[in-house]
C-alpha positions in Angstrom: -53.4 -23.3 47.7 -53.1 -26.7 46.3 -55.5 -28.1 48.9 -58.1 -25.5 48.0 -57.7 -26.3 44.3 -58.1 -30.0 45.0 -61.2 -29.2 47.0 -62.8 -27.4 44.1 -61.9 -30.3 41.8 -63.6 -32.8 44.1 -66.8 -34.0 42.5 -68.6 -34.4 45.8 -67.8 -30.9 46.9 -69.1 -29.6 43.5 -72.2 -31.7 43.9 -72.9 -30.3 47.4 -72.3 -26.7 46.4 -74.6 -27.1 43.3 -77.3 -28.8 45.4 -77.1 -26.0 48.0 -77.3 -23.2 45.4 -80.2 -25.0 43.7 -82.1 -25.4 47.0 -81.4 -21.8 48.1 -82.3 -19.9 44.9 -83.9 -22.0 42.1 -86.1 -24.5 43.9 -89.9 -24.0 44.3 -89.4 -23.7 48.0 -86.4 -21.4 48.0 -85.4 -19.1 50.8 -87.3 -16.1 49.4 -90.5 -18.1 49.0 -90.2 -19.4 52.6 -89.8 -15.8 53.9 -92.9 -14.7 52.0 -94.9 -17.7 53.3 -93.8 -16.9 56.8 -94.8 -13.2 56.4 -98.2 -14.2 55.0 -98.7 -16.7 57.8 -98.1 -14.1 60.4 -100.5 -11.7 58.7 -103.2 -14.4 58.6 -102.7 -15.1 62.3 -103.2 -11.5 63.1 -106.3 -11.4 61.0 -107.6 -14.5 62.7 -107.0 -12.9 66.2 -108.8 -9.8 65.1 -111.8 -11.6 63.7 -111.9 -13.9 66.8 -112.1 -10.8 69.0 -114.7 -9.2 66.8 -116.8 -12.4 66.9 -116.6 -12.5 70.7 -117.7 -8.9 70.9 -120.6 -9.5 68.6 -121.7 -12.5 70.6 -121.5 -10.5 73.8 -123.6 -7.7 72.2 -126.1 -10.2 70.9 -126.5 -11.8 74.3 -126.9 -8.4 75.9 -129.5 -7.4 73.3 -131.5 -10.6 73.7 -131.6 -10.2 77.5 -132.8 -6.6 77.9 -135.2 -4.4 75.8 -133.7 -1.1 77.0 -130.3 -2.3 75.8 -131.8 -3.0 72.4 -133.2 0.5 72.2 -129.9 2.0 73.3 -128.0 -0.1 70.7 -130.4 1.0 67.9 -130.1 4.6 68.8 -126.3 4.6 69.1 -125.3 2.4 66.2 -128.1 3.0 63.6 -129.2 6.5 64.7 -132.8 5.4 65.0 -135.3 7.6 66.8 -138.9 7.8 67.9 -141.4 9.7 65.8 -141.5 12.8 68.0 -137.7 13.1 68.4 -134.9 14.9 66.5 -131.5 13.3 66.2 -128.3 15.5 66.1 -125.0 13.8 65.2 -122.0 15.7 66.4 -118.8 15.0 64.6 -115.5 16.2 66.1 -113.2 17.9 63.7 -109.7 16.6 63.5 -106.9 18.9 64.5 -104.5 19.9 61.7 -100.8 19.6 62.5 
């Protein structure tokens, strides 16, 4: 018990404990902030991967559209519901099942 009491009276021990508490809870870069930064970084990496894949898909579609006229017509009909003057377009939407 006396050794423990002497340890708490030691100015170096008190300084280390105060420094540790300050760095863990009160500093600008405390543990909570670091966790939030890490979470935000992971989210941004996921968004980057998503947009990279989307960009690759759009580039592929653009290359395909530039190379073939029938593909351009198919793309316009499917994505933008375009039609020729003498055609009618029917859009069928599937109803979602209720649980």
